[in-house]
PDB file of N, CA, C and O in Angstrom:
ATOM      1  N   MET A   1       0.814  -1.189   0.000  1.00  0.00           N
ATOM      2  CA  MET A   1       0.000   0.000   0.000  1.00  0.00           C
ATOM      3  C   MET A   1       0.865   1.264   0.000  1.00  0.00           C
ATOM      4  O   MET A   1       0.385   2.350  -0.326  1.00  0.00           O
ATOM      5  N   LEU A   2       2.101   1.121   0.356  1.00  0.00           N
ATOM      6  CA  LEU A   2       3.000   2.274   0.308  1.00  0.00           C
ATOM      7  C   LEU A   2       3.646   2.401  -1.065  1.00  0.00           C
ATOM      8  O   LEU A   2       3.963   3.507  -1.505  1.00  0.00           O
ATOM      9  N   VAL A   3       3.841   1.280  -1.739  1.00  0.00           N
ATOM     10  CA  VAL A   3       4.531   1.286  -3.027  1.00  0.00           C
ATOM     11  C   VAL A   3       3.683   1.949  -4.113  1.00  0.00           C
ATOM     12  O   VAL A   3       4.219   2.654  -4.968  1.00  0.00           O
ATOM     13  N   LEU A   4       2.368   1.731  -4.088  1.00  0.00           N
ATOM     14  CA  LEU A   4       1.506   2.242  -5.152  1.00  0.00           C
ATOM     15  C   LEU A   4       1.536   3.774  -5.254  1.00  0.00           C
ATOM     16  O   LEU A   4       1.691   4.285  -6.363  1.00  0.00           O
ATOM     17  N   PRO A   5       1.397   4.533  -4.157  1.00  0.00           N
ATOM     18  CA  PRO A   5       1.497   5.990  -4.287  1.00  0.00           C
ATOM     19  C   PRO A   5       2.892   6.463  -4.701  1.00  0.00           C
ATOM     20  O   PRO A   5       3.023   7.420  -5.464  1.00  0.00           O
ATOM     21  N   LEU A   6       3.936   5.790  -4.198  1.00  0.00           N
ATOM     22  CA  LEU A   6       5.293   6.174  -4.595  1.00  0.00           C
ATOM     23  C   LEU A   6       5.527   5.908  -6.078  1.00  0.00           C
ATOM     24  O   LEU A   6       6.193   6.686  -6.761  1.00  0.00           O
ATOM     25  N   LEU A   7       4.976   4.807  -6.564  1.00  0.00           N
ATOM     26  CA  LEU A   7       5.088   4.486  -7.978  1.00  0.00           C
ATOM     27  C   LEU A   7       4.337   5.517  -8.830  1.00  0.00           C
ATOM     28  O   LEU A   7       4.809   5.915  -9.895  1.00  0.00           O
ATOM     29  N   GLY A   8       3.175   5.938  -8.353  1.00  0.00           N
ATOM     30  CA  GLY A   8       2.424   6.983  -9.046  1.00  0.00           C
ATOM     31  C   GLY A   8       3.164   8.304  -9.059  1.00  0.00           C
ATOM     32  O   GLY A   8       3.163   9.012 -10.067  1.00  0.00           O
ATOM     33  N   TRP A   9       3.794   8.640  -7.951  1.00  0.00           N
ATOM     34  CA  TRP A   9       4.594   9.872  -7.860  1.00  0.00           C
ATOM     35  C   TRP A   9       5.749   9.816  -8.851  1.00  0.00           C
ATOM     36  O   TRP A   9       6.003  10.778  -9.576  1.00  0.00           O
ATOM     37  N   ALA A  10       6.446   8.682  -8.876  1.00  0.00           N
ATOM     38  CA  ALA A  10       7.554   8.530  -9.825  1.00  0.00           C
ATOM     39  C   ALA A  10       7.053   8.560 -11.264  1.00  0.00           C
ATOM     40  O   ALA A  10       7.723   9.107 -12.139  1.00  0.00           O
ATOM     41  N   MET A  11       5.882   7.978 -11.518  1.00  0.00           N
ATOM     42  CA  MET A  11       5.316   7.955 -12.868  1.00  0.00           C
ATOM     43  C   MET A  11       5.012   9.377 -13.347  1.00  0.00           C
ATOM     44  O   MET A  11       5.348   9.745 -14.472  1.00  0.00           O
ATOM     45  N   ILE A  12       4.377  10.164 -12.491  1.00  0.00           N
ATOM     46  CA  ILE A  12       4.065  11.546 -12.875  1.00  0.00           C
ATOM     47  C   ILE A  12       5.345  12.350 -13.054  1.00  0.00           C
ATOM     48  O   ILE A  12       5.432  13.192 -13.947  1.00  0.00           O
ATOM     49  N   SER A  13       6.334  12.093 -12.212  1.00  0.00           N
ATOM     50  CA  SER A  13       7.625  12.771 -12.361  1.00  0.00           C
ATOM     51  C   SER A  13       8.278  12.402 -13.685  1.00  0.00           C
ATOM     52  O   SER A  13       8.831  13.267 -14.364  1.00  0.00           O
ATOM     53  N   ALA A  14       8.222  11.127 -14.058  1.00  0.00           N
ATOM     54  CA  ALA A  14       8.824  10.679 -15.320  1.00  0.00           C
ATOM     55  C   ALA A  14       8.099  11.267 -16.522  1.00  0.00           C
ATOM     56  O   ALA A  14       8.685  11.407 -17.596  1.00  0.00           O
ATOM     57  N   ALA A  15       6.819  11.614 -16.344  1.00  0.00           N
ATOM     58  CA  ALA A  15       6.078  12.251 -17.428  1.00  0.00           C
ATOM     59  C   ALA A  15       6.495  13.712 -17.599  1.00  0.00           C
ATOM     60  O   ALA A  15       6.188  14.334 -18.615  1.00  0.00           O
ATOM     61  N   GLY A  16       7.190  14.250 -16.610  1.00  0.00           N
ATOM     62  CA  GLY A  16       7.620  15.646 -16.680  1.00  0.00           C
ATOM     63  C   GLY A  16       6.600  16.612 -16.118  1.00  0.00           C
ATOM     64  O   GLY A  16       6.755  17.827 -16.250  1.00  0.00           O
ATOM     65  N   ASP A  17       5.559  16.087 -15.490  1.00  0.00           N
ATOM     66  CA  ASP A  17       4.517  16.928 -14.905  1.00  0.00           C
ATOM     67  C   ASP A  17       4.827  17.196 -13.442  1.00  0.00           C
ATOM     68  O   ASP A  17       5.476  16.380 -12.787  1.00  0.00           O
ATOM     69  N   PRO A  18       4.368  18.337 -12.917  1.00  0.00           N
ATOM     70  CA  PRO A  18       4.574  18.600 -11.488  1.00  0.00           C
ATOM     71  C   PRO A  18       3.626  17.741 -10.656  1.00  0.00           C
ATOM     72  O   PRO A  18       2.490  17.491 -11.058  1.00  0.00           O
ATOM     73  N   VAL A  19       4.093  17.298  -9.510  1.00  0.00           N
ATOM     74  CA  VAL A  19       3.272  16.505  -8.589  1.00  0.00           C
ATOM     75  C   VAL A  19       2.760  17.468  -7.520  1.00  0.00           C
ATOM     76  O   VAL A  19       3.518  17.945  -6.676  1.00  0.00           O
ATOM     77  N   MET A  20       1.455  17.743  -7.575  1.00  0.00           N
ATOM     78  CA  MET A  20       0.857  18.727  -6.683  1.00  0.00           C
ATOM     79  C   MET A  20       0.014  18.052  -5.612  1.00  0.00           C
ATOM     80  O   MET A  20      -0.837  17.218  -5.922  1.00  0.00           O
ATOM     81  N   LEU A  21       0.250  18.413  -4.342  1.00  0.00           N
ATOM     82  CA  LEU A  21      -0.606  17.955  -3.247  1.00  0.00           C
ATOM     83  C   LEU A  21      -1.812  18.862  -3.103  1.00  0.00           C
ATOM     84  O   LEU A  21      -2.905  18.408  -2.764  1.00  0.00           O
ATOM     85  N   SER A  22      -1.613  20.134  -3.358  1.00  0.00           N
ATOM     86  CA  SER A  22      -2.689  21.115  -3.377  1.00  0.00           C
ATOM     87  C   SER A  22      -2.281  22.191  -4.366  1.00  0.00           C
ATOM     88  O   SER A  22      -1.271  22.055  -5.056  1.00  0.00           O
ATOM     89  N   SER A  23      -3.059  23.257  -4.437  1.00  0.00           N
ATOM     90  CA  SER A  23      -2.734  24.297  -5.411  1.00  0.00           C
ATOM     91  C   SER A  23      -1.432  25.024  -5.085  1.00  0.00           C
ATOM     92  O   SER A  23      -0.865  25.690  -5.952  1.00  0.00           O
ATOM     93  N   SER A  24      -0.947  24.907  -3.841  1.00  0.00           N
ATOM     94  CA  SER A  24       0.270  25.622  -3.466  1.00  0.00           C
ATOM     95  C   SER A  24       1.414  24.704  -3.029  1.00  0.00           C
ATOM     96  O   SER A  24       2.525  25.187  -2.807  1.00  0.00           O
ATOM     97  N   VAL A  25       1.178  23.414  -2.901  1.00  0.00           N
ATOM     98  CA  VAL A  25       2.211  22.496  -2.426  1.00  0.00           C
ATOM     99  C   VAL A  25       2.611  21.549  -3.555  1.00  0.00           C
ATOM    100  O   VAL A  25       1.826  20.714  -4.005  1.00  0.00           O
ATOM    101  N   GLN A  26       3.863  21.706  -3.997  1.00  0.00           N
ATOM    102  CA  GLN A  26       4.390  20.864  -5.069  1.00  0.00           C
ATOM    103  C   GLN A  26       5.485  19.965  -4.502  1.00  0.00           C
ATOM    104  O   GLN A  26       6.392  20.428  -3.811  1.00  0.00           O
ATOM    105  N   LEU A  27       5.382  18.662  -4.810  1.00  0.00           N
ATOM    106  CA  LEU A  27       6.404  17.715  -4.373  1.00  0.00           C
ATOM    107  C   LEU A  27       7.568  17.719  -5.357  1.00  0.00           C
ATOM    108  O   LEU A  27       7.373  17.999  -6.540  1.00  0.00           O
ATOM    109  N   PRO A  28       8.765  17.415  -4.889  1.00  0.00           N
ATOM    110  CA  PRO A  28       9.901  17.337  -5.813  1.00  0.00           C
ATOM    111  C   PRO A  28       9.781  16.090  -6.697  1.00  0.00           C
ATOM    112  O   PRO A  28       9.155  15.100  -6.320  1.00  0.00           O
ATOM    113  N   ALA A  29      10.382  16.163  -7.855  1.00  0.00           N
ATOM    114  CA  ALA A  29      10.361  15.029  -8.781  1.00  0.00           C
ATOM    115  C   ALA A  29      11.238  13.906  -8.228  1.00  0.00           C
ATOM    116  O   ALA A  29      12.347  14.150  -7.754  1.00  0.00           O
ATOM    117  N   LEU A  30      10.734  12.685  -8.293  1.00  0.00           N
ATOM    118  CA  LEU A  30      11.521  11.533  -7.851  1.00  0.00           C
ATOM    119  C   LEU A  30      12.510  11.091  -8.917  1.00  0.00           C
ATOM    120  O   LEU A  30      13.614  10.647  -8.601  1.00  0.00           O
ATOM    121  N   VAL A  31      12.120  11.210 -10.167  1.00  0.00           N
ATOM    122  CA  VAL A  31      12.982  10.833 -11.294  1.00  0.00           C
ATOM    123  C   VAL A  31      12.915  11.946 -12.339  1.00  0.00           C
ATOM    124  O   VAL A  31      11.990  12.758 -12.345  1.00  0.00           O
ATOM    125  N   ALA A  32      13.897  11.967 -13.205  1.00  0.00           N
ATOM    126  CA  ALA A  32      13.912  12.943 -14.292  1.00  0.00           C
ATOM    127  C   ALA A  32      12.887  12.546 -15.351  1.00  0.00           C
ATOM    128  O   ALA A  32      12.510  11.379 -15.451  1.00  0.00           O
ATOM    129  N   ALA A  33      12.442  13.516 -16.136  1.00  0.00           N
ATOM    130  CA  ALA A  33      11.489  13.251 -17.220  1.00  0.00           C
ATOM    131  C   ALA A  33      12.109  12.267 -18.211  1.00  0.00           C
ATOM    132  O   ALA A  33      13.211  12.481 -18.716  1.00  0.00           O
ATOM    133  N   ASN A  34      11.376  11.187 -18.476  1.00  0.00           N
ATOM    134  CA  ASN A  34      11.887  10.123 -19.328  1.00  0.00           C
ATOM    135  C   ASN A  34      10.688   9.332 -19.843  1.00  0.00           C
ATOM    136  O   ASN A  34      10.013   8.653 -19.069  1.00  0.00           O
ATOM    137  N   ALA A  35      10.419   9.417 -21.149  1.00  0.00           N
ATOM    138  CA  ALA A  35       9.232   8.781 -21.729  1.00  0.00           C
ATOM    139  C   ALA A  35       9.236   7.252 -21.587  1.00  0.00           C
ATOM    140  O   ALA A  35       8.207   6.695 -21.203  1.00  0.00           O
ATOM    141  N   PRO A  36      10.337   6.544 -21.877  1.00  0.00           N
ATOM    142  CA  PRO A  36      10.298   5.086 -21.701  1.00  0.00           C
ATOM    143  C   PRO A  36      10.099   4.664 -20.241  1.00  0.00           C
ATOM    144  O   PRO A  36       9.409   3.683 -19.965  1.00  0.00           O
ATOM    145  N   LEU A  37      10.702   5.405 -19.313  1.00  0.00           N
ATOM    146  CA  LEU A  37      10.512   5.112 -17.897  1.00  0.00           C
ATOM    147  C   LEU A  37       9.068   5.364 -17.497  1.00  0.00           C
ATOM    148  O   LEU A  37       8.497   4.598 -16.721  1.00  0.00           O
ATOM    149  N   PHE A  38       8.470   6.436 -18.020  1.00  0.00           N
ATOM    150  CA  PHE A  38       7.063   6.723 -17.744  1.00  0.00           C
ATOM    151  C   PHE A  38       6.184   5.564 -18.198  1.00  0.00           C
ATOM    152  O   PHE A  38       5.279   5.153 -17.471  1.00  0.00           O
ATOM    153  N   ALA A  39       6.439   5.034 -19.390  1.00  0.00           N
ATOM    154  CA  ALA A  39       5.636   3.920 -19.908  1.00  0.00           C
ATOM    155  C   ALA A  39       5.765   2.692 -19.003  1.00  0.00           C
ATOM    156  O   ALA A  39       4.772   2.024 -18.714  1.00  0.00           O
ATOM    157  N   LEU A  40       6.969   2.402 -18.564  1.00  0.00           N
ATOM    158  CA  LEU A  40       7.192   1.261 -17.679  1.00  0.00           C
ATOM    159  C   LEU A  40       6.502   1.460 -16.331  1.00  0.00           C
ATOM    160  O   LEU A  40       5.846   0.549 -15.827  1.00  0.00           O
ATOM    161  N   LEU A  41       6.649   2.642 -15.752  1.00  0.00           N
ATOM    162  CA  LEU A  41       6.036   2.923 -14.451  1.00  0.00           C
ATOM    163  C   LEU A  41       4.513   2.938 -14.540  1.00  0.00           C
ATOM    164  O   LEU A  41       3.828   2.525 -13.605  1.00  0.00           O
ATOM    165  N   ARG A  42       3.982   3.417 -15.670  1.00  0.00           N
ATOM    166  CA  ARG A  42       2.533   3.440 -15.845  1.00  0.00           C
ATOM    167  C   ARG A  42       1.970   2.023 -15.873  1.00  0.00           C
ATOM    168  O   ARG A  42       0.937   1.739 -15.266  1.00  0.00           O
ATOM    169  N   LYS A  43       2.663   1.140 -16.585  1.00  0.00           N
ATOM    170  CA  LYS A  43       2.229  -0.252 -16.653  1.00  0.00           C
ATOM    171  C   LYS A  43       2.330  -0.914 -15.271  1.00  0.00           C
ATOM    172  O   LYS A  43       1.413  -1.616 -14.847  1.00  0.00           O
ATOM    173  N   ALA A  44       3.440  -0.687 -14.582  1.00  0.00           N
ATOM    174  CA  ALA A  44       3.630  -1.262 -13.246  1.00  0.00           C
ATOM    175  C   ALA A  44       2.587  -0.723 -12.265  1.00  0.00           C
ATOM    176  O   ALA A  44       2.066  -1.473 -11.440  1.00  0.00           O
ATOM    177  N   HIS A  45       2.282   0.570 -12.352  1.00  0.00           N
ATOM    178  CA  HIS A  45       1.284   1.184 -11.482  1.00  0.00           C
ATOM    179  C   HIS A  45      -0.088   0.559 -11.728  1.00  0.00           C
ATOM    180  O   HIS A  45      -0.827   0.285 -10.783  1.00  0.00           O
ATOM    181  N   GLY A  46      -0.419   0.339 -12.974  1.00  0.00           N
ATOM    182  CA  GLY A  46      -1.699  -0.288 -13.303  1.00  0.00           C
ATOM    183  C   GLY A  46      -1.795  -1.708 -12.788  1.00  0.00           C
ATOM    184  O   GLY A  46      -2.815  -2.094 -12.217  1.00  0.00           O
ATOM    185  N   TYR A  47      -0.738  -2.496 -12.984  1.00  0.00           N
ATOM    186  CA  TYR A  47      -0.746  -3.877 -12.501  1.00  0.00           C
ATOM    187  C   TYR A  47      -0.854  -3.941 -10.980  1.00  0.00           C
ATOM    188  O   TYR A  47      -1.594  -4.765 -10.443  1.00  0.00           O
ATOM    189  N   LEU A  48      -0.121  -3.076 -10.287  1.00  0.00           N
ATOM    190  CA  LEU A  48      -0.191  -3.072  -8.824  1.00  0.00           C
ATOM    191  C   LEU A  48      -1.553  -2.599  -8.320  1.00  0.00           C
ATOM    192  O   LEU A  48      -2.027  -3.073  -7.288  1.00  0.00           O
ATOM    193  N   ALA A  49      -2.183  -1.673  -9.036  1.00  0.00           N
ATOM    194  CA  ALA A  49      -3.524  -1.228  -8.648  1.00  0.00           C
ATOM    195  C   ALA A  49      -4.516  -2.382  -8.769  1.00  0.00           C
ATOM    196  O   ALA A  49      -5.350  -2.578  -7.886  1.00  0.00           O
ATOM    197  N   TYR A  50      -4.429  -3.145  -9.858  1.00  0.00           N
ATOM    198  CA  TYR A  50      -5.300  -4.308 -10.010  1.00  0.00           C
ATOM    199  C   TYR A  50      -5.011  -5.355  -8.935  1.00  0.00           C
ATOM    200  O   TYR A  50      -5.934  -5.980  -8.412  1.00  0.00           O
ATOM    201  N   LEU A  51      -3.750  -5.545  -8.609  1.00  0.00           N
ATOM    202  CA  LEU A  51      -3.381  -6.502  -7.570  1.00  0.00           C
ATOM    203  C   LEU A  51      -3.943  -6.086  -6.212  1.00  0.00           C
ATOM    204  O   LEU A  51      -4.429  -6.930  -5.459  1.00  0.00           O
ATOM    205  N   LEU A  52      -3.879  -4.799  -5.895  1.00  0.00           N
ATOM    206  CA  LEU A  52      -4.444  -4.306  -4.638  1.00  0.00           C
ATOM    207  C   LEU A  52      -5.957  -4.514  -4.618  1.00  0.00           C
ATOM    208  O   LEU A  52      -6.508  -4.938  -3.602  1.00  0.00           O
ATOM    209  N   PHE A  53      -6.628  -4.222  -5.718  1.00  0.00           N
ATOM    210  CA  PHE A  53      -8.074  -4.413  -5.808  1.00  0.00           C
ATOM    211  C   PHE A  53      -8.434  -5.885  -5.648  1.00  0.00           C
ATOM    212  O   PHE A  53      -9.391  -6.220  -4.950  1.00  0.00           O
ATOM    213  N   LEU A  54      -7.671  -6.763  -6.294  1.00  0.00           N
ATOM    214  CA  LEU A  54      -7.901  -8.196  -6.178  1.00  0.00           C
ATOM    215  C   LEU A  54      -7.691  -8.672  -4.739  1.00  0.00           C
ATOM    216  O   LEU A  54      -8.433  -9.527  -4.255  1.00  0.00           O
ATOM    217  N   THR A  55      -6.702  -8.133  -4.069  1.00  0.00           N
ATOM    218  CA  THR A  55      -6.448  -8.484  -2.674  1.00  0.00           C
ATOM    219  C   THR A  55      -7.629  -8.089  -1.788  1.00  0.00           C
ATOM    220  O   THR A  55      -8.028  -8.853  -0.909  1.00  0.00           O
ATOM    221  N   VAL A  56      -8.180  -6.916  -2.014  1.00  0.00           N
ATOM    222  CA  VAL A  56      -9.344  -6.469  -1.240  1.00  0.00           C
ATOM    223  C   VAL A  56     -10.534  -7.383  -1.505  1.00  0.00           C
ATOM    224  O   VAL A  56     -11.235  -7.774  -0.572  1.00  0.00           O
ATOM    225  N   LEU A  57     -10.767  -7.729  -2.779  1.00  0.00           N
ATOM    226  CA  LEU A  57     -11.879  -8.619  -3.109  1.00  0.00           C
ATOM    227  C   LEU A  57     -11.708 -10.000  -2.478  1.00  0.00           C
ATOM    228  O   LEU A  57     -12.669 -10.564  -1.954  1.00  0.00           O
ATOM    229  N   LEU A  58     -10.498 -10.543  -2.524  1.00  0.00           N
ATOM    230  CA  LEU A  58     -10.257 -11.852  -1.919  1.00  0.00           C
ATOM    231  C   LEU A  58     -10.433 -11.815  -0.404  1.00  0.00           C
ATOM    232  O   LEU A  58     -10.943 -12.764   0.192  1.00  0.00           O
ATOM    233  N   HIS A  59     -10.012 -10.728   0.208  1.00  0.00           N
ATOM    234  CA  HIS A  59     -10.184 -10.579   1.651  1.00  0.00           C
ATOM    235  C   HIS A  59     -11.670 -10.522   2.008  1.00  0.00           C
ATOM    236  O   HIS A  59     -12.108 -11.140   2.979  1.00  0.00           O
ATOM    237  N   LEU A  60     -12.434  -9.781   1.222  1.00  0.00           N
ATOM    238  CA  LEU A  60     -13.873  -9.704   1.441  1.00  0.00           C
ATOM    239  C   LEU A  60     -14.522 -11.074   1.245  1.00  0.00           C
ATOM    240  O   LEU A  60     -15.382 -11.475   2.028  1.00  0.00           O
ATOM    241  N   ALA A  61     -14.107 -11.788   0.199  1.00  0.00           N
ATOM    242  CA  ALA A  61     -14.654 -13.125  -0.052  1.00  0.00           C
ATOM    243  C   ALA A  61     -14.323 -14.078   1.097  1.00  0.00           C
ATOM    244  O   ALA A  61     -15.171 -14.874   1.501  1.00  0.00           O
ATOM    245  N   ALA A  62     -13.112 -14.007   1.620  1.00  0.00           N
ATOM    246  CA  ALA A  62     -12.729 -14.874   2.734  1.00  0.00           C
ATOM    247  C   ALA A  62     -13.535 -14.529   3.987  1.00  0.00           C
ATOM    248  O   ALA A  62     -13.943 -15.428   4.723  1.00  0.00           O
ATOM    249  N   ALA A  63     -13.766 -13.247   4.236  1.00  0.00           N
ATOM    250  CA  ALA A  63     -14.563 -12.849   5.398  1.00  0.00           C
ATOM    251  C   ALA A  63     -15.992 -13.357   5.260  1.00  0.00           C
ATOM    252  O   ALA A  63     -16.569 -13.853   6.228  1.00  0.00           O
ATOM    253  N   LEU A  64     -16.564 -13.239   4.077  1.00  0.00           N
ATOM    254  CA  LEU A  64     -17.921 -13.746   3.856  1.00  0.00           C
ATOM    255  C   LEU A  64     -17.966 -15.269   3.953  1.00  0.00           C
ATOM    256  O   LEU A  64     -18.940 -15.826   4.459  1.00  0.00           O
ATOM    257  N   PHE A  65     -16.942 -15.937   3.481  1.00  0.00           N
ATOM    258  CA  PHE A  65     -16.866 -17.390   3.589  1.00  0.00           C
ATOM    259  C   PHE A  65     -16.893 -17.824   5.053  1.00  0.00           C
ATOM    260  O   PHE A  65     -17.604 -18.756   5.428  1.00  0.00           O
ATOM    261  N   HIS A  66     -16.111 -17.134   5.864  1.00  0.00           N
ATOM    262  CA  HIS A  66     -16.073 -17.464   7.294  1.00  0.00           C
ATOM    263  C   HIS A  66     -17.403 -17.133   7.970  1.00  0.00           C
ATOM    264  O   HIS A  66     -17.847 -17.854   8.864  1.00  0.00           O
ATOM    265  N   GLY A  67     -18.036 -16.040   7.539  1.00  0.00           N
ATOM    266  CA  GLY A  67     -19.284 -15.633   8.184  1.00  0.00           C
ATOM    267  C   GLY A  67     -20.496 -16.415   7.734  1.00  0.00           C
ATOM    268  O   GLY A  67     -21.376 -16.709   8.543  1.00  0.00           O
ATOM    269  N   LEU A  68     -20.562 -16.761   6.453  1.00  0.00           N
ATOM    270  CA  LEU A  68     -21.770 -17.391   5.925  1.00  0.00           C
ATOM    271  C   LEU A  68     -21.665 -18.909   5.766  1.00  0.00           C
ATOM    272  O   LEU A  68     -22.674 -19.601   5.901  1.00  0.00           O
ATOM    273  N   ILE A  69     -20.498 -19.436   5.489  1.00  0.00           N
ATOM    274  CA  ILE A  69     -20.336 -20.865   5.228  1.00  0.00           C
ATOM    275  C   ILE A  69     -19.815 -21.589   6.475  1.00  0.00           C
ATOM    276  O   ILE A  69     -20.463 -22.503   6.986  1.00  0.00           O
ATOM    277  N   ARG A  70     -18.658 -21.179   6.951  1.00  0.00           N
ATOM    278  CA  ARG A  70     -18.042 -21.885   8.087  1.00  0.00           C
ATOM    279  C   ARG A  70     -18.685 -21.532   9.424  1.00  0.00           C
ATOM    280  O   ARG A  70     -18.748 -22.367  10.327  1.00  0.00           O
ATOM    281  N   ARG A  71     -19.156 -20.310   9.550  1.00  0.00           N
ATOM    282  CA  ARG A  71     -19.782 -19.823  10.798  1.00  0.00           C
ATOM    283  C   ARG A  71     -18.901 -20.129  12.015  1.00  0.00           C
ATOM    284  O   ARG A  71     -19.362 -20.666  13.023  1.00  0.00           O
ATOM    285  N   ASP A  72     -17.616 -19.766  11.886  1.00  0.00           N
ATOM    286  CA  ASP A  72     -16.661 -20.079  12.950  1.00  0.00           C
ATOM    287  C   ASP A  72     -16.304 -18.881  13.833  1.00  0.00           C
ATOM    288  O   ASP A  72     -15.398 -18.968  14.662  1.00  0.00           O
ATOM    289  N   GLY A  73     -17.010 -17.774  13.658  1.00  0.00           N
ATOM    290  CA  GLY A  73     -16.790 -16.611  14.520  1.00  0.00           C
ATOM    291  C   GLY A  73     -15.710 -15.656  14.035  1.00  0.00           C
ATOM    292  O   GLY A  73     -15.475 -14.629  14.671  1.00  0.00           O
ATOM    293  N   VAL A  74     -15.052 -15.964  12.936  1.00  0.00           N
ATOM    294  CA  VAL A  74     -13.990 -15.080  12.447  1.00  0.00           C
ATOM    295  C   VAL A  74     -14.571 -13.748  11.987  1.00  0.00           C
ATOM    296  O   VAL A  74     -14.028 -12.691  12.308  1.00  0.00           O
ATOM    297  N   LEU A  75     -15.676 -13.790  11.235  1.00  0.00           N
ATOM    298  CA  LEU A  75     -16.293 -12.543  10.770  1.00  0.00           C
ATOM    299  C   LEU A  75     -16.784 -11.703  11.952  1.00  0.00           C
ATOM    300  O   LEU A  75     -16.646 -10.480  11.948  1.00  0.00           O
ATOM    301  N   GLN A  76     -17.344 -12.350  12.939  1.00  0.00           N
ATOM    302  CA  GLN A  76     -17.816 -11.616  14.117  1.00  0.00           C
ATOM    303  C   GLN A  76     -16.654 -10.973  14.866  1.00  0.00           C
ATOM    304  O   GLN A  76     -16.781  -9.855  15.365  1.00  0.00           O
ATOM    305  N   SER A  77     -15.526 -11.668  14.948  1.00  0.00           N
ATOM    306  CA  SER A  77     -14.376 -11.074  15.629  1.00  0.00           C
ATOM    307  C   SER A  77     -13.802  -9.904  14.837  1.00  0.00           C
ATOM    308  O   SER A  77     -13.251  -8.970  15.421  1.00  0.00           O
ATOM    309  N   MET A  78     -13.928  -9.949  13.509  1.00  0.00           N
ATOM    310  CA  MET A  78     -13.442  -8.845  12.686  1.00  0.00           C
ATOM    311  C   MET A  78     -14.349  -7.623  12.779  1.00  0.00           C
ATOM    312  O   MET A  78     -13.869  -6.489  12.784  1.00  0.00           O
ATOM    313  N   THR A  79     -15.662  -7.852  12.852  1.00  0.00           N
ATOM    314  CA  THR A  79     -16.596  -6.733  12.902  1.00  0.00           C
ATOM    315  C   THR A  79     -16.841  -6.221  14.311  1.00  0.00           C
ATOM    316  O   THR A  79     -17.360  -5.121  14.494  1.00  0.00           O
ATOM    317  N   GLY A  80     -16.467  -7.023  15.313  1.00  0.00           N
ATOM    318  CA  GLY A  80     -16.638  -6.606  16.696  1.00  0.00           C
ATOM    319  C   GLY A  80     -18.012  -6.886  17.256  1.00  0.00           C
ATOM    320  O   GLY A  80     -18.323  -6.459  18.368  1.00  0.00           O
ATOM    321  N   SER A  81     -18.855  -7.607  16.500  1.00  0.00           N
ATOM    322  CA  SER A  81     -20.193  -7.931  17.008  1.00  0.00           C
ATOM    323  C   SER A  81     -20.104  -9.134  17.944  1.00  0.00           C
ATOM    324  O   SER A  81     -19.191  -9.952  17.833  1.00  0.00           O
ATOM    325  N   LYS A  82     -21.053  -9.231  18.858  1.00  0.00           N
ATOM    326  CA  LYS A  82     -21.019 -10.297  19.858  1.00  0.00           C
ATOM    327  C   LYS A  82     -22.036 -11.395  19.581  1.00  0.00           C
ATOM    328  O   LYS A  82     -22.104 -12.368  20.332  1.00  0.00           O
ATOM    329  N   ASP A  83     -22.813 -11.264  18.541  1.00  0.00           N
ATOM    330  CA  ASP A  83     -23.839 -12.286  18.233  1.00  0.00           C
ATOM    331  C   ASP A  83     -23.254 -13.480  17.562  1.00  0.00           C
ATOM    332  O   ASP A  83     -23.977 -14.422  17.238  1.00  0.00           O
TER     333      ASP A  83
END
């Protein structure tokens, strides 16, 4: 979860665009402007974003499996309910 924003920051830096946190706060470039590096970082950023999304979906599926199929109390311990 830390790598994805850093990869995005480096990707925008490689594109030669400024990385802005707000209208007055600009972050320094992590890498110099470089079109081939931008293409590589963009692809890596996309793959990692899909991987993070897949991880969230699998975690949700596992929680539902424990709550609805196994009924072993794991989902209840995660949600904090006592029923």
